[in-house]
PyMOL Python script that loads the backbone (N, CA, C, O; Angstrom):
from pymol import cmd

cmd.read_pdbstr("""\
ATOM      1  N   MET A   1     -87.577  -7.108  -8.304  1.00  0.00           N
ATOM      2  CA  MET A   1     -86.184  -7.533  -8.502  1.00  0.00           C
ATOM      3  C   MET A   1     -85.744  -6.661  -9.716  1.00  0.00           C
ATOM      4  O   MET A   1     -86.440  -6.391 -10.695  1.00  0.00           O
ATOM      5  N   GLY A   2     -84.262  -6.208  -9.436  1.00  0.00           N
ATOM      6  CA  GLY A   2     -83.749  -5.273 -10.583  1.00  0.00           C
ATOM      7  C   GLY A   2     -83.268  -6.203 -11.635  1.00  0.00           C
ATOM      8  O   GLY A   2     -83.211  -7.427 -11.511  1.00  0.00           O
ATOM      9  N   ALA A   3     -82.918  -5.495 -12.711  1.00  0.00           N
ATOM     10  CA  ALA A   3     -82.298  -5.870 -13.900  1.00  0.00           C
ATOM     11  C   ALA A   3     -80.645  -6.144 -13.679  1.00  0.00           C
ATOM     12  O   ALA A   3     -79.865  -5.433 -13.047  1.00  0.00           O
ATOM     13  N   HIS A   4     -80.327  -7.534 -14.477  1.00  0.00           N
ATOM     14  CA  HIS A   4     -78.882  -7.716 -14.613  1.00  0.00           C
ATOM     15  C   HIS A   4     -78.477  -8.100 -15.798  1.00  0.00           C
ATOM     16  O   HIS A   4     -79.206  -8.786 -16.515  1.00  0.00           O
ATOM     17  N   ILE A   5     -77.194  -7.693 -16.189  1.00  0.00           N
ATOM     18  CA  ILE A   5     -76.466  -8.194 -17.471  1.00  0.00           C
ATOM     19  C   ILE A   5     -75.271  -8.874 -17.056  1.00  0.00           C
ATOM     20  O   ILE A   5     -74.759  -8.824 -15.938  1.00  0.00           O
ATOM     21  N   GLU A   6     -74.855  -9.548 -18.111  1.00  0.00           N
ATOM     22  CA  GLU A   6     -73.442 -10.254 -18.202  1.00  0.00           C
ATOM     23  C   GLU A   6     -72.655  -9.367 -19.005  1.00  0.00           C
ATOM     24  O   GLU A   6     -72.882  -9.258 -20.210  1.00  0.00           O
ATOM     25  N   LEU A   7     -71.573  -8.602 -18.317  1.00  0.00           N
ATOM     26  CA  LEU A   7     -70.755  -7.655 -18.836  1.00  0.00           C
ATOM     27  C   LEU A   7     -69.327  -8.218 -19.241  1.00  0.00           C
ATOM     28  O   LEU A   7     -68.672  -8.773 -18.358  1.00  0.00           O
ATOM     29  N   ARG A   8     -68.842  -8.118 -20.425  1.00  0.00           N
ATOM     30  CA  ARG A   8     -67.487  -8.614 -20.597  1.00  0.00           C
ATOM     31  C   ARG A   8     -66.803  -7.306 -21.216  1.00  0.00           C
ATOM     32  O   ARG A   8     -67.360  -6.673 -22.113  1.00  0.00           O
ATOM     33  N   LEU A   9     -65.607  -6.951 -20.704  1.00  0.00           N
ATOM     34  CA  LEU A   9     -64.763  -5.814 -21.253  1.00  0.00           C
ATOM     35  C   LEU A   9     -63.553  -6.577 -21.864  1.00  0.00           C
ATOM     36  O   LEU A   9     -63.053  -7.511 -21.237  1.00  0.00           O
ATOM     37  N   PHE A  10     -63.076  -6.196 -23.070  1.00  0.00           N
ATOM     38  CA  PHE A  10     -62.110  -6.967 -23.552  1.00  0.00           C
ATOM     39  C   PHE A  10     -60.821  -6.010 -23.803  1.00  0.00           C
ATOM     40  O   PHE A  10     -60.956  -4.800 -23.981  1.00  0.00           O
ATOM     41  N   ALA A  11     -59.619  -6.632 -23.801  1.00  0.00           N
ATOM     42  CA  ALA A  11     -58.334  -5.996 -24.215  1.00  0.00           C
ATOM     43  C   ALA A  11     -57.992  -4.924 -23.036  1.00  0.00           C
ATOM     44  O   ALA A  11     -58.122  -5.194 -21.842  1.00  0.00           O
ATOM     45  N   SER A  12     -57.619  -3.898 -23.444  1.00  0.00           N
ATOM     46  CA  SER A  12     -57.357  -2.691 -22.626  1.00  0.00           C
ATOM     47  C   SER A  12     -58.490  -2.235 -21.728  1.00  0.00           C
ATOM     48  O   SER A  12     -58.256  -1.602 -20.699  1.00  0.00           O
ATOM     49  N   LEU A  13     -59.670  -2.543 -22.098  1.00  0.00           N
ATOM     50  CA  LEU A  13     -60.964  -2.074 -21.285  1.00  0.00           C
ATOM     51  C   LEU A  13     -60.860  -2.898 -20.054  1.00  0.00           C
ATOM     52  O   LEU A  13     -61.156  -2.322 -19.008  1.00  0.00           O
ATOM     53  N   LYS A  14     -60.462  -4.247 -19.980  1.00  0.00           N
ATOM     54  CA  LYS A  14     -60.585  -5.128 -18.910  1.00  0.00           C
ATOM     55  C   LYS A  14     -60.411  -4.563 -17.535  1.00  0.00           C
ATOM     56  O   LYS A  14     -61.031  -4.997 -16.564  1.00  0.00           O
ATOM     57  N   THR A  15     -59.465  -3.488 -17.479  1.00  0.00           N
ATOM     58  CA  THR A  15     -59.074  -2.829 -16.145  1.00  0.00           C
ATOM     59  C   THR A  15     -60.188  -2.178 -15.701  1.00  0.00           C
ATOM     60  O   THR A  15     -60.182  -1.899 -14.502  1.00  0.00           O
ATOM     61  N   TYR A  16     -61.322  -1.801 -16.463  1.00  0.00           N
ATOM     62  CA  TYR A  16     -62.652  -1.207 -16.023  1.00  0.00           C
ATOM     63  C   TYR A  16     -63.608  -2.208 -15.545  1.00  0.00           C
ATOM     64  O   TYR A  16     -64.656  -1.839 -15.014  1.00  0.00           O
ATOM     65  N   SER A  17     -63.314  -3.497 -15.698  1.00  0.00           N
ATOM     66  CA  SER A  17     -64.663  -4.396 -15.357  1.00  0.00           C
ATOM     67  C   SER A  17     -64.745  -4.410 -13.971  1.00  0.00           C
ATOM     68  O   SER A  17     -63.793  -4.686 -13.241  1.00  0.00           O
ATOM     69  N   PRO A  18     -65.933  -4.098 -13.566  1.00  0.00           N
ATOM     70  CA  PRO A  18     -66.271  -4.120 -12.059  1.00  0.00           C
ATOM     71  C   PRO A  18     -66.455  -5.522 -11.513  1.00  0.00           C
ATOM     72  O   PRO A  18     -66.752  -6.400 -12.323  1.00  0.00           O
ATOM     73  N   GLN A  19     -66.319  -5.824 -10.280  1.00  0.00           N
ATOM     74  CA  GLN A  19     -66.384  -6.912  -9.439  1.00  0.00           C
ATOM     75  C   GLN A  19     -67.910  -7.457  -9.617  1.00  0.00           C
ATOM     76  O   GLN A  19     -68.822  -6.653  -9.427  1.00  0.00           O
ATOM     77  N   GLY A  20     -68.160  -8.576  -9.916  1.00  0.00           N
ATOM     78  CA  GLY A  20     -69.402  -9.215 -10.144  1.00  0.00           C
ATOM     79  C   GLY A  20     -69.925  -8.845 -11.569  1.00  0.00           C
ATOM     80  O   GLY A  20     -71.137  -8.899 -11.778  1.00  0.00           O
ATOM     81  N   ALA A  21     -68.984  -8.439 -12.645  1.00  0.00           N
ATOM     82  CA  ALA A  21     -69.513  -8.173 -13.832  1.00  0.00           C
ATOM     83  C   ALA A  21     -70.235  -9.176 -14.403  1.00  0.00           C
ATOM     84  O   ALA A  21     -70.850  -8.851 -15.418  1.00  0.00           O
ATOM     85  N   GLU A  22     -70.340 -10.379 -14.013  1.00  0.00           N
ATOM     86  CA  GLU A  22     -70.985 -11.599 -14.846  1.00  0.00           C
ATOM     87  C   GLU A  22     -72.538 -11.714 -14.273  1.00  0.00           C
ATOM     88  O   GLU A  22     -73.328 -12.580 -14.648  1.00  0.00           O
ATOM     89  N   TYR A  23     -72.845 -10.638 -13.251  1.00  0.00           N
ATOM     90  CA  TYR A  23     -74.233 -10.309 -12.898  1.00  0.00           C
ATOM     91  C   TYR A  23     -74.435  -9.027 -12.402  1.00  0.00           C
ATOM     92  O   TYR A  23     -74.706  -8.792 -11.225  1.00  0.00           O
ATOM     93  N   LEU A  24     -74.288  -8.055 -13.424  1.00  0.00           N
ATOM     94  CA  LEU A  24     -73.981  -6.701 -13.017  1.00  0.00           C
ATOM     95  C   LEU A  24     -75.507  -5.990 -13.038  1.00  0.00           C
ATOM     96  O   LEU A  24     -76.238  -6.066 -14.026  1.00  0.00           O
ATOM     97  N   PRO A  25     -75.848  -5.345 -11.900  1.00  0.00           N
ATOM     98  CA  PRO A  25     -77.163  -4.633 -11.942  1.00  0.00           C
ATOM     99  C   PRO A  25     -77.319  -3.323 -12.818  1.00  0.00           C
ATOM    100  O   PRO A  25     -76.438  -2.467 -12.740  1.00  0.00           O
ATOM    101  N   ILE A  26     -78.350  -3.147 -13.602  1.00  0.00           N
ATOM    102  CA  ILE A  26     -78.565  -2.211 -14.200  1.00  0.00           C
ATOM    103  C   ILE A  26     -79.821  -1.750 -14.043  1.00  0.00           C
ATOM    104  O   ILE A  26     -80.658  -2.402 -13.419  1.00  0.00           O
ATOM    105  N   GLU A  27     -80.101  -0.494 -14.632  1.00  0.00           N
ATOM    106  CA  GLU A  27     -81.521   0.019 -14.515  1.00  0.00           C
ATOM    107  C   GLU A  27     -81.992  -0.255 -15.913  1.00  0.00           C
ATOM    108  O   GLU A  27     -81.338   0.091 -16.897  1.00  0.00           O
ATOM    109  N   SER A  28     -83.258  -0.947 -15.985  1.00  0.00           N
ATOM    110  CA  SER A  28     -83.842  -1.307 -17.240  1.00  0.00           C
ATOM    111  C   SER A  28     -84.023  -0.173 -18.034  1.00  0.00           C
ATOM    112  O   SER A  28     -84.577   0.804 -17.530  1.00  0.00           O
ATOM    113  N   GLY A  29     -83.550  -0.137 -19.489  1.00  0.00           N
ATOM    114  CA  GLY A  29     -83.762   0.983 -20.254  1.00  0.00           C
ATOM    115  C   GLY A  29     -82.339   1.823 -20.383  1.00  0.00           C
ATOM    116  O   GLY A  29     -82.181   2.738 -21.191  1.00  0.00           O
ATOM    117  N   GLU A  30     -81.302   1.347 -19.431  1.00  0.00           N
ATOM    118  CA  GLU A  30     -80.092   2.036 -19.469  1.00  0.00           C
ATOM    119  C   GLU A  30     -79.380   1.926 -20.926  1.00  0.00           C
ATOM    120  O   GLU A  30     -79.437   0.907 -21.615  1.00  0.00           O
ATOM    121  N   THR A  31     -78.792   2.958 -21.250  1.00  0.00           N
ATOM    122  CA  THR A  31     -77.792   2.774 -22.497  1.00  0.00           C
ATOM    123  C   THR A  31     -76.634   2.202 -22.139  1.00  0.00           C
ATOM    124  O   THR A  31     -76.216   2.184 -20.981  1.00  0.00           O
ATOM    125  N   VAL A  32     -75.922   1.588 -23.351  1.00  0.00           N
ATOM    126  CA  VAL A  32     -74.550   1.143 -23.237  1.00  0.00           C
ATOM    127  C   VAL A  32     -73.710   2.426 -22.749  1.00  0.00           C
ATOM    128  O   VAL A  32     -72.857   2.305 -21.870  1.00  0.00           O
ATOM    129  N   GLU A  33     -73.934   3.416 -23.239  1.00  0.00           N
ATOM    130  CA  GLU A  33     -73.249   4.717 -23.168  1.00  0.00           C
ATOM    131  C   GLU A  33     -73.197   5.169 -21.654  1.00  0.00           C
ATOM    132  O   GLU A  33     -72.144   5.457 -21.086  1.00  0.00           O
ATOM    133  N   ALA A  34     -74.381   5.199 -21.090  1.00  0.00           N
ATOM    134  CA  ALA A  34     -74.710   5.558 -19.610  1.00  0.00           C
ATOM    135  C   ALA A  34     -74.012   4.492 -18.627  1.00  0.00           C
ATOM    136  O   ALA A  34     -73.615   4.753 -17.491  1.00  0.00           O
ATOM    137  N   LEU A  35     -73.938   3.290 -19.247  1.00  0.00           N
ATOM    138  CA  LEU A  35     -73.466   2.052 -18.374  1.00  0.00           C
ATOM    139  C   LEU A  35     -71.863   2.474 -18.419  1.00  0.00           C
ATOM    140  O   LEU A  35     -71.225   2.517 -17.368  1.00  0.00           O
ATOM    141  N   MET A  36     -71.387   2.713 -19.409  1.00  0.00           N
ATOM    142  CA  MET A  36     -70.018   2.908 -19.746  1.00  0.00           C
ATOM    143  C   MET A  36     -69.225   4.053 -18.773  1.00  0.00           C
ATOM    144  O   MET A  36     -68.126   3.963 -18.225  1.00  0.00           O
ATOM    145  N   THR A  37     -70.233   5.188 -18.771  1.00  0.00           N
ATOM    146  CA  THR A  37     -70.176   6.394 -18.195  1.00  0.00           C
ATOM    147  C   THR A  37     -69.984   6.104 -16.549  1.00  0.00           C
ATOM    148  O   THR A  37     -69.129   6.576 -15.800  1.00  0.00           O
ATOM    149  N   ARG A  38     -71.046   5.189 -16.253  1.00  0.00           N
ATOM    150  CA  ARG A  38     -71.170   4.885 -14.698  1.00  0.00           C
ATOM    151  C   ARG A  38     -70.007   4.055 -14.256  1.00  0.00           C
ATOM    152  O   ARG A  38     -69.641   4.087 -13.081  1.00  0.00           O
ATOM    153  N   LEU A  39     -69.409   3.308 -15.162  1.00  0.00           N
ATOM    154  CA  LEU A  39     -68.353   2.393 -14.658  1.00  0.00           C
ATOM    155  C   LEU A  39     -66.910   3.264 -14.914  1.00  0.00           C
ATOM    156  O   LEU A  39     -65.849   2.764 -14.540  1.00  0.00           O
ATOM    157  N   GLY A  40     -66.929   4.222 -15.388  1.00  0.00           N
ATOM    158  CA  GLY A  40     -65.705   5.288 -15.692  1.00  0.00           C
ATOM    159  C   GLY A  40     -64.887   4.694 -16.907  1.00  0.00           C
ATOM    160  O   GLY A  40     -63.676   4.901 -16.968  1.00  0.00           O
ATOM    161  N   VAL A  41     -65.546   3.952 -17.878  1.00  0.00           N
ATOM    162  CA  VAL A  41     -64.820   3.561 -19.011  1.00  0.00           C
ATOM    163  C   VAL A  41     -64.707   4.787 -20.043  1.00  0.00           C
ATOM    164  O   VAL A  41     -65.738   5.377 -20.367  1.00  0.00           O
ATOM    165  N   PRO A  42     -63.575   5.139 -20.514  1.00  0.00           N
ATOM    166  CA  PRO A  42     -63.396   6.260 -21.353  1.00  0.00           C
ATOM    167  C   PRO A  42     -64.257   6.032 -22.706  1.00  0.00           C
ATOM    168  O   PRO A  42     -63.998   5.079 -23.442  1.00  0.00           O
ATOM    169  N   LEU A  43     -65.206   6.874 -22.975  1.00  0.00           N
ATOM    170  CA  LEU A  43     -66.183   6.516 -24.148  1.00  0.00           C
ATOM    171  C   LEU A  43     -65.383   6.343 -25.380  1.00  0.00           C
ATOM    172  O   LEU A  43     -65.649   5.512 -26.248  1.00  0.00           O
ATOM    173  N   ASP A  44     -64.258   7.280 -25.415  1.00  0.00           N
ATOM    174  CA  ASP A  44     -63.542   7.290 -26.723  1.00  0.00           C
ATOM    175  C   ASP A  44     -62.598   6.056 -26.921  1.00  0.00           C
ATOM    176  O   ASP A  44     -61.896   5.952 -27.927  1.00  0.00           O
ATOM    177  N   GLU A  45     -62.610   5.173 -25.970  1.00  0.00           N
ATOM    178  CA  GLU A  45     -61.817   3.926 -26.020  1.00  0.00           C
ATOM    179  C   GLU A  45     -62.826   2.705 -26.376  1.00  0.00           C
ATOM    180  O   GLU A  45     -62.396   1.565 -26.554  1.00  0.00           O
ATOM    181  N   VAL A  46     -64.202   3.033 -26.465  1.00  0.00           N
ATOM    182  CA  VAL A  46     -65.076   1.958 -26.862  1.00  0.00           C
ATOM    183  C   VAL A  46     -65.251   1.983 -28.417  1.00  0.00           C
ATOM    184  O   VAL A  46     -65.613   3.051 -28.911  1.00  0.00           O
ATOM    185  N   LYS A  47     -65.046   0.992 -29.172  1.00  0.00           N
ATOM    186  CA  LYS A  47     -64.891   0.861 -30.569  1.00  0.00           C
ATOM    187  C   LYS A  47     -66.181  -0.022 -30.912  1.00  0.00           C
ATOM    188  O   LYS A  47     -67.015   0.450 -31.684  1.00  0.00           O
ATOM    189  N   LEU A  48     -66.361  -1.261 -30.371  1.00  0.00           N
ATOM    190  CA  LEU A  48     -67.302  -2.253 -30.896  1.00  0.00           C
ATOM    191  C   LEU A  48     -68.091  -2.485 -29.637  1.00  0.00           C
ATOM    192  O   LEU A  48     -67.497  -2.413 -28.561  1.00  0.00           O
ATOM    193  N   VAL A  49     -69.513  -2.787 -29.678  1.00  0.00           N
ATOM    194  CA  VAL A  49     -70.367  -3.160 -28.787  1.00  0.00           C
ATOM    195  C   VAL A  49     -71.172  -4.528 -29.407  1.00  0.00           C
ATOM    196  O   VAL A  49     -71.552  -4.626 -30.574  1.00  0.00           O
ATOM    197  N   PHE A  50     -71.312  -5.385 -28.526  1.00  0.00           N
ATOM    198  CA  PHE A  50     -72.054  -6.634 -29.204  1.00  0.00           C
ATOM    199  C   PHE A  50     -73.118  -6.941 -27.879  1.00  0.00           C
ATOM    200  O   PHE A  50     -72.724  -7.005 -26.715  1.00  0.00           O
ATOM    201  N   ILE A  51     -74.268  -7.081 -28.225  1.00  0.00           N
ATOM    202  CA  ILE A  51     -75.489  -7.539 -27.367  1.00  0.00           C
ATOM    203  C   ILE A  51     -75.847  -8.890 -27.713  1.00  0.00           C
ATOM    204  O   ILE A  51     -76.025  -9.145 -28.905  1.00  0.00           O
ATOM    205  N   ASN A  52     -75.967  -9.720 -26.916  1.00  0.00           N
ATOM    206  CA  ASN A  52     -76.277 -11.115 -27.256  1.00  0.00           C
ATOM    207  C   ASN A  52     -75.655 -11.633 -28.532  1.00  0.00           C
ATOM    208  O   ASN A  52     -76.246 -12.507 -29.166  1.00  0.00           O
ATOM    209  N   GLY A  53     -74.429 -11.118 -28.973  1.00  0.00           N
ATOM    210  CA  GLY A  53     -73.678 -11.596 -30.056  1.00  0.00           C
ATOM    211  C   GLY A  53     -73.881 -10.966 -31.335  1.00  0.00           C
ATOM    212  O   GLY A  53     -73.350 -11.301 -32.394  1.00  0.00           O
ATOM    213  N   ILE A  54     -74.880  -9.809 -31.104  1.00  0.00           N
ATOM    214  CA  ILE A  54     -75.324  -8.991 -32.202  1.00  0.00           C
ATOM    215  C   ILE A  54     -74.716  -7.486 -32.122  1.00  0.00           C
ATOM    216  O   ILE A  54     -74.789  -6.751 -31.137  1.00  0.00           O
ATOM    217  N   LYS A  55     -74.196  -7.228 -33.174  1.00  0.00           N
ATOM    218  CA  LYS A  55     -73.365  -5.742 -33.238  1.00  0.00           C
ATOM    219  C   LYS A  55     -74.375  -4.587 -32.759  1.00  0.00           C
ATOM    220  O   LYS A  55     -75.291  -4.231 -33.500  1.00  0.00           O
ATOM    221  N   GLY A  56     -74.183  -4.045 -31.557  1.00  0.00           N
ATOM    222  CA  GLY A  56     -74.824  -2.854 -31.104  1.00  0.00           C
ATOM    223  C   GLY A  56     -74.312  -1.743 -31.024  1.00  0.00           C
ATOM    224  O   GLY A  56     -73.346  -1.626 -31.779  1.00  0.00           O
ATOM    225  N   GLY A  57     -74.596  -0.672 -30.296  1.00  0.00           N
ATOM    226  CA  GLY A  57     -73.992   0.635 -30.196  1.00  0.00           C
ATOM    227  C   GLY A  57     -74.051   1.174 -28.780  1.00  0.00           C
ATOM    228  O   GLY A  57     -74.541   0.521 -27.858  1.00  0.00           O
ATOM    229  N   MET A  58     -73.539   2.382 -28.638  1.00  0.00           N
ATOM    230  CA  MET A  58     -73.640   3.168 -27.479  1.00  0.00           C
ATOM    231  C   MET A  58     -74.901   3.608 -27.037  1.00  0.00           C
ATOM    232  O   MET A  58     -75.128   3.827 -25.847  1.00  0.00           O
ATOM    233  N   SER A  59     -75.858   3.771 -28.064  1.00  0.00           N
ATOM    234  CA  SER A  59     -77.128   4.196 -27.768  1.00  0.00           C
ATOM    235  C   SER A  59     -78.118   2.976 -27.450  1.00  0.00           C
ATOM    236  O   SER A  59     -79.275   3.226 -27.112  1.00  0.00           O
ATOM    237  N   SER A  60     -77.671   1.683 -27.556  1.00  0.00           N
ATOM    238  CA  SER A  60     -78.466   0.595 -27.380  1.00  0.00           C
ATOM    239  C   SER A  60     -79.013   0.542 -26.041  1.00  0.00           C
ATOM    240  O   SER A  60     -78.239   0.749 -25.106  1.00  0.00           O
ATOM    241  N   ASN A  61     -80.208   0.301 -25.815  1.00  0.00           N
ATOM    242  CA  ASN A  61     -80.907   0.250 -24.671  1.00  0.00           C
ATOM    243  C   ASN A  61     -80.880  -1.316 -24.047  1.00  0.00           C
ATOM    244  O   ASN A  61     -81.153  -2.323 -24.701  1.00  0.00           O
ATOM    245  N   LEU A  62     -80.491  -1.286 -22.643  1.00  0.00           N
ATOM    246  CA  LEU A  62     -80.587  -2.792 -21.996  1.00  0.00           C
ATOM    247  C   LEU A  62     -81.741  -2.879 -21.230  1.00  0.00           C
ATOM    248  O   LEU A  62     -82.221  -1.877 -20.698  1.00  0.00           O
ATOM    249  N   ARG A  63     -82.223  -3.968 -21.126  1.00  0.00           N
ATOM    250  CA  ARG A  63     -83.329  -4.300 -20.336  1.00  0.00           C
ATOM    251  C   ARG A  63     -83.171  -5.208 -19.289  1.00  0.00           C
ATOM    252  O   ARG A  63     -83.951  -5.258 -18.338  1.00  0.00           O
ATOM    253  N   GLY A  64     -82.061  -6.026 -19.440  1.00  0.00           N
ATOM    254  CA  GLY A  64     -81.662  -7.036 -18.444  1.00  0.00           C
ATOM    255  C   GLY A  64     -81.720  -8.442 -19.110  1.00  0.00           C
ATOM    256  O   GLY A  64     -82.612  -8.751 -19.900  1.00  0.00           O
ATOM    257  N   GLY A  65     -80.729  -9.256 -18.747  1.00  0.00           N
ATOM    258  CA  GLY A  65     -80.604 -10.453 -19.426  1.00  0.00           C
ATOM    259  C   GLY A  65     -79.750 -10.590 -20.323  1.00  0.00           C
ATOM    260  O   GLY A  65     -79.330 -11.712 -20.606  1.00  0.00           O
ATOM    261  N   GLU A  66     -79.315  -9.463 -20.961  1.00  0.00           N
ATOM    262  CA  GLU A  66     -78.262  -9.520 -21.931  1.00  0.00           C
ATOM    263  C   GLU A  66     -76.903  -9.883 -21.690  1.00  0.00           C
ATOM    264  O   GLU A  66     -76.480  -9.969 -20.537  1.00  0.00           O
ATOM    265  N   ARG A  67     -76.071 -10.138 -22.845  1.00  0.00           N
ATOM    266  CA  ARG A  67     -74.678 -10.477 -22.632  1.00  0.00           C
ATOM    267  C   ARG A  67     -74.024  -9.487 -23.391  1.00  0.00           C
ATOM    268  O   ARG A  67     -74.058  -9.570 -24.618  1.00  0.00           O
ATOM    269  N   VAL A  68     -73.427  -8.552 -22.827  1.00  0.00           N
ATOM    270  CA  VAL A  68     -72.735  -7.512 -23.508  1.00  0.00           C
ATOM    271  C   VAL A  68     -71.275  -7.456 -23.496  1.00  0.00           C
ATOM    272  O   VAL A  68     -70.609  -7.444 -22.460  1.00  0.00           O
ATOM    273  N   GLY A  69     -70.737  -7.418 -24.831  1.00  0.00           N
ATOM    274  CA  GLY A  69     -69.428  -7.427 -24.826  1.00  0.00           C
ATOM    275  C   GLY A  69     -68.744  -5.910 -25.409  1.00  0.00           C
ATOM    276  O   GLY A  69     -69.252  -5.275 -26.333  1.00  0.00           O
ATOM    277  N   VAL A  70     -67.886  -5.617 -24.899  1.00  0.00           N
ATOM    278  CA  VAL A  70     -67.200  -4.247 -25.216  1.00  0.00           C
ATOM    279  C   VAL A  70     -65.892  -4.243 -25.686  1.00  0.00           C
ATOM    280  O   VAL A  70     -65.040  -4.534 -24.847  1.00  0.00           O
ATOM    281  N   PHE A  71     -65.497  -3.977 -26.863  1.00  0.00           N
ATOM    282  CA  PHE A  71     -63.984  -3.933 -27.346  1.00  0.00           C
ATOM    283  C   PHE A  71     -63.466  -2.491 -27.651  1.00  0.00           C
ATOM    284  O   PHE A  71     -64.148  -1.642 -28.225  1.00  0.00           O
ATOM    285  N   PRO A  72     -62.350  -2.327 -27.263  1.00  0.00           N
ATOM    286  CA  PRO A  72     -61.609  -1.070 -27.744  1.00  0.00           C
ATOM    287  C   PRO A  72     -61.257  -1.346 -29.292  1.00  0.00           C
ATOM    288  O   PRO A  72     -61.538  -2.393 -29.875  1.00  0.00           O
ATOM    289  N   PRO A  73     -60.632  -0.299 -29.832  1.00  0.00           N
ATOM    290  CA  PRO A  73     -59.830  -0.502 -31.088  1.00  0.00           C
ATOM    291  C   PRO A  73     -58.965  -1.458 -31.059  1.00  0.00           C
ATOM    292  O   PRO A  73     -58.289  -1.575 -30.037  1.00  0.00           O
ATOM    293  N   ILE A  74     -58.795  -2.257 -32.019  1.00  0.00           N
ATOM    294  CA  ILE A  74     -57.688  -3.339 -32.122  1.00  0.00           C
ATOM    295  C   ILE A  74     -57.048  -3.148 -33.444  1.00  0.00           C
ATOM    296  O   ILE A  74     -57.592  -3.101 -34.547  1.00  0.00           O
ATOM    297  N   GLY A  75     -55.779  -3.046 -33.130  1.00  0.00           N
ATOM    298  CA  GLY A  75     -54.792  -2.956 -34.407  1.00  0.00           C
ATOM    299  C   GLY A  75     -54.260  -4.563 -34.605  1.00  0.00           C
ATOM    300  O   GLY A  75     -54.263  -5.481 -33.785  1.00  0.00           O
ATOM    301  N   GLY A  76     -53.879  -4.539 -35.788  1.00  0.00           N
ATOM    302  CA  GLY A  76     -53.412  -5.787 -36.281  1.00  0.00           C
ATOM    303  C   GLY A  76     -52.380  -5.641 -37.497  1.00  0.00           C
ATOM    304  O   GLY A  76     -52.107  -4.556 -38.010  1.00  0.00           O
ATOM    305  N   GLY A  77     -51.916  -6.698 -37.838  1.00  0.00           N
ATOM    306  CA  GLY A  77     -50.943  -6.626 -38.930  1.00  0.00           C
ATOM    307  C   GLY A  77     -50.287  -7.711 -39.612  1.00  0.00           C
ATOM    308  O   GLY A  77     -49.487  -7.477 -40.517  1.00  0.00           O
TER     309      GLY A  77
END
""", "prot")
cmd.dss("prot")
cmd.show_as("cartoon", "prot")
cmd.util.cbc("prot")
cmd.orient("prot")
C-alpha cells in the first residue's frame, strides 16, 4: 500500500490543489519541493509550509500520514 498525505493549499495556491488532495498519494521520502514541482505549483510562490501543524520547509521529507499546509506570501495592513 502506498503512502498518502492530506494536502491543503491556501490563498492563491488553492488553484493548484489536485482532486483528492485530502488523500493524496506520495512516494515515501518525497520532499515538499518535489511534491510542489509534481503538482505544478510555482516554487517562488511558496512561503510557508506546515507539517502536522509544525513549521517545515521545502526540503522536508514526507513519509505518509502527514497533514501538509502550504501558504503563499501573505500581505497585510
